[in-house]
Legacy VTK file of the C-alpha trace (Angstrom):
# vtk DataFile Version 3.0
C-alpha trace
ASCII
DATASET POLYDATA
POINTS 191 float
108.268 134.506 81.467
104.849 134.129 82.285
103.722 135.832 85.410
106.628 138.143 85.609
105.698 141.398 85.895
106.676 144.057 83.381
107.135 146.840 85.212
108.857 149.964 83.183
109.083 150.482 79.445
112.911 149.053 78.242
113.894 152.881 77.439
114.702 155.825 79.764
112.213 158.144 80.737
112.694 161.536 82.055
110.992 163.466 85.125
110.240 166.127 83.504
108.150 163.241 81.123
106.776 161.326 84.783
105.936 164.663 86.264
103.158 166.039 83.452
102.756 162.535 81.637
100.245 161.500 84.336
97.397 163.895 83.412
97.411 163.542 79.819
94.202 162.473 77.900
95.089 163.505 74.617
98.021 162.965 72.593
98.347 164.654 69.328
100.592 163.764 66.876
102.490 165.124 63.689
102.592 163.232 60.638
105.739 164.119 58.077
108.436 163.357 60.676
106.689 161.858 63.115
104.247 158.780 62.382
106.732 159.030 59.251
110.373 159.185 58.339
109.807 162.092 56.735
110.050 161.216 53.334
107.111 161.787 50.636
107.012 159.288 47.699
105.114 161.505 45.017
103.503 159.112 42.167
101.711 160.511 39.077
98.243 160.147 40.825
99.237 159.970 44.712
101.341 160.628 47.864
102.772 157.395 49.477
103.760 157.076 53.090
105.319 154.336 55.159
103.937 153.866 58.715
105.749 151.661 61.244
103.074 148.667 62.780
104.206 149.264 65.931
103.413 152.810 66.137
99.821 151.488 65.591
100.031 149.620 67.796
101.213 152.024 70.528
98.184 154.227 69.423
95.813 151.206 69.841
97.207 150.895 73.237
96.391 154.451 74.340
93.299 154.399 73.378
92.237 151.409 75.341
92.859 153.023 78.220
91.064 156.259 77.792
93.402 158.661 76.002
92.548 160.114 72.836
94.598 160.446 69.924
94.575 163.221 66.976
96.512 163.778 64.100
97.720 167.815 62.795
99.350 167.761 59.925
100.081 170.239 57.227
100.073 168.367 54.403
96.988 166.847 53.311
97.037 162.886 52.039
94.982 160.285 51.414
97.466 157.443 53.088
97.075 159.802 56.226
93.086 159.284 56.061
93.571 156.170 55.509
95.918 155.289 58.626
94.001 157.531 60.751
90.613 155.346 59.670
92.038 152.202 60.223
93.493 153.609 63.749
89.768 154.996 64.950
91.629 158.188 65.279
88.507 160.445 65.089
90.562 163.668 65.387
92.294 164.329 61.586
92.779 167.556 60.549
95.157 168.000 57.585
96.274 171.061 55.536
97.209 173.475 58.944
99.313 175.397 57.938
99.117 177.131 61.271
98.454 173.721 63.808
98.423 175.654 66.938
94.786 177.176 66.342
93.456 173.595 65.333
94.703 172.264 68.763
93.335 175.054 70.717
89.471 174.041 68.761
90.367 171.061 69.636
90.813 171.163 73.585
88.020 173.403 74.124
85.837 170.627 71.807
86.768 168.285 74.175
86.518 170.452 77.375
90.201 169.779 78.399
93.223 172.375 79.180
96.658 172.800 77.699
98.053 170.701 80.884
95.950 167.556 79.592
97.288 167.542 76.504
100.738 166.307 74.552
101.948 166.514 71.311
104.909 164.539 69.171
106.318 166.660 66.306
110.055 167.386 64.544
110.522 170.385 63.093
110.303 173.915 63.972
106.539 174.998 62.294
105.538 172.181 65.584
107.093 174.796 68.220
104.008 176.482 69.335
101.780 173.045 69.856
104.804 171.777 71.208
105.245 175.002 73.975
101.312 175.555 74.304
100.505 171.638 75.354
101.377 170.388 78.790
103.585 167.467 77.988
105.768 168.296 74.631
107.894 165.505 72.685
110.536 165.939 70.019
111.643 162.634 68.083
115.062 161.533 68.142
115.917 162.737 64.576
114.060 165.883 65.318
114.977 169.560 64.985
117.912 170.927 67.365
115.116 173.993 68.731
112.145 171.231 69.306
114.832 169.114 70.623
115.494 172.053 73.094
112.012 172.738 74.119
110.716 169.320 74.493
109.940 167.771 77.835
111.199 164.572 76.736
112.749 162.793 73.232
112.147 160.010 72.362
114.988 156.854 71.677
113.625 156.083 68.441
113.485 158.576 65.138
110.356 159.435 63.769
108.689 156.539 61.289
110.852 154.051 63.607
108.741 153.413 66.955
108.743 157.191 68.422
105.029 157.470 68.537
105.305 153.430 70.206
107.442 154.923 72.857
105.357 158.025 73.427
102.646 155.828 74.254
104.183 153.271 76.401
105.950 156.387 77.917
102.619 157.927 78.587
100.834 154.399 79.673
103.619 154.035 81.901
102.954 157.398 83.290
99.403 156.797 83.932
99.972 153.527 85.945
98.771 151.255 83.282
101.857 150.088 81.354
102.427 146.352 83.460
98.658 145.431 82.874
98.975 146.383 79.233
101.769 144.576 78.819
100.364 141.305 80.895
98.181 141.168 78.207
100.343 139.459 76.325
102.394 137.846 78.243
99.594 136.145 80.347
97.445 135.416 76.680
95.924 131.508 76.980
98.174 129.880 74.948
96.155 128.143 71.606
95.563 124.524 72.079
LINES 1 192
191 0 1 2 3 4 5 6 7 8 9 10 11 12 13 14 15 16 17 18 19 20 21 22 23 24 25 26 27 28 29 30 31 32 33 34 35 36 37 38 39 40 41 42 43 44 45 46 47 48 49 50 51 52 53 54 55 56 57 58 59 60 61 62 63 64 65 66 67 68 69 70 71 72 73 74 75 76 77 78 79 80 81 82 83 84 85 86 87 88 89 90 91 92 93 94 95 96 97 98 99 100 101 102 103 104 105 106 107 108 109 110 111 112 113 114 115 116 117 118 119 120 121 122 123 124 125 126 127 128 129 130 131 132 133 134 135 136 137 138 139 140 141 142 143 144 145 146 147 148 149 150 151 152 153 154 155 156 157 158 159 160 161 162 163 164 165 166 167 168 169 170 171 172 173 174 175 176 177 178 179 180 181 182 183 184 185 186 187 188 189 190
């Protein structure tokens, strides 16, 4: 119904998330298992990945409200490069066998402290960053150890809307979720 405030996302938000997310100015993402469902389809000359369009829209909403987004991934793929370009993600780091040094370098370049960053991961190789940043998020189908150390676990699995949920949770913690949703609820109707 138009004019009805949409105050909260349609999923549960943990106390840890709500305490940490207001400080977040940078959201860092893994790719395989987070932005995708973790499957890699190898063709004769290229690698194919499926991205959830809802995740992309969540990223764009978060960027509109001043939160930078970056990708740090161990693999290298032209599909990831293309998706980052489509989403105006300026901070793309591929081929990182160790992700934490790249995270630290980016935080330094952006003059941010670790508690101003969030990271979404799914596997044990993501733990060093997840434990370093202020807000560690695991996707629903993450490795049990990653889920144990995460501050919040998304309701959805990787590649199926988990990044969108992380973006909406951060927007809510920043007090901007309702404003963002009102853009769509109160959009002018075409004549």
